C-alpha positions as CSV (number, residue, x, y, z in Angstrom):
1,M,-1.5,37.3,-16.7
2,V,1.6,38.0,-14.7
3,E,4.4,35.5,-14.9
4,I,6.3,34.8,-11.7
5,D,9.9,33.7,-11.6
6,L,10.0,30.8,-9.1
7,T,13.7,31.5,-8.5
8,S,12.9,35.0,-7.2
9,V,10.1,33.6,-5.1
10,G,12.4,31.0,-3.6
11,L,15.1,33.6,-2.8
12,V,12.5,35.8,-1.1
13,V,11.2,32.9,1.0
14,V,14.8,32.1,2.1
15,V,15.5,35.7,3.1
16,I,12.3,35.9,5.0
17,G,13.2,32.7,6.8
18,F,16.6,34.1,7.8
19,L,15.0,37.3,9.0
20,L,12.6,35.3,11.2
21,I,15.4,33.3,12.7
22,F,17.5,36.4,13.5
23,T,14.5,38.2,15.0
24,G,13.8,35.1,17.2
25,I,17.5,35.0,18.3
26,F,17.7,38.6,19.2
27,S,14.3,38.9,20.9
28,Q,14.5,35.9,23.1
29,N,14.2,36.1,26.8
30,K,17.3,35.4,28.9
31,G,15.3,33.2,31.3
32,K,14.1,29.7,30.8
33,A,12.2,29.1,27.6
34,K,10.2,26.2,26.4
35,V,11.6,25.1,23.0
36,E,9.4,23.2,20.5
37,G,10.4,22.0,17.2
38,G,9.7,19.6,14.4
39,G,10.0,18.9,10.7
40,I,8.3,17.8,7.6
41,I,9.7,15.5,4.9
42,F,7.9,15.1,1.7
43,I,8.3,12.0,-0.4
44,G,6.3,12.9,-3.4
45,P,3.0,14.3,-2.3
46,I,3.1,12.3,1.0
47,P,4.3,14.1,4.1
48,I,6.2,12.6,7.1
49,V,5.7,14.8,10.2
50,G,7.7,14.7,13.4
51,A,7.7,17.1,16.4
52,T,8.7,17.4,20.0
53,S,5.2,18.4,21.3
54,E,1.6,17.8,20.4
55,R,1.0,21.4,19.6
56,A,4.0,21.6,17.2
57,F,2.9,18.3,15.6
58,Y,-0.6,19.5,14.8
59,T,0.7,22.8,13.5
60,L,3.1,21.0,11.2
61,L,0.5,18.5,10.2
62,F,-1.8,21.3,9.1
63,I,1.0,22.9,7.1
64,A,1.8,19.6,5.5
65,V,-1.8,19.0,4.5
66,V,-2.0,22.5,2.9
67,F,1.3,21.9,0.9
68,M,0.0,18.4,-0.1
69,V,-3.2,19.8,-1.4
70,L,-1.3,22.6,-3.3
71,F,1.1,20.0,-4.7
72,I,-1.8,17.8,-6.0
73,M,-3.7,20.8,-7.3
74,L,-0.7,22.2,-9.2
75,N,0.2,18.9,-10.7
76,Y,-3.3,17.9,-11.9
77,S,-4.2,21.4,-13.2
78,R,-2.2,20.8,-16.4
């Protein structure tokens, strides 16, 4: 079985996030753009989701449910 260092995984995820942000900044159109955003806060395994549009809300809700299921599976698999 291969052991994965979680610090390395975290650093890779942060670098990918920065690359996505820079790609979005440099590839944006100079005209009017519709901006949607939101966030997820986890208190234990329970997510609190907030967003500026219905589409963003449901996307974040789906992501929150996936992370909640992973959190519960990883904590109860011991």
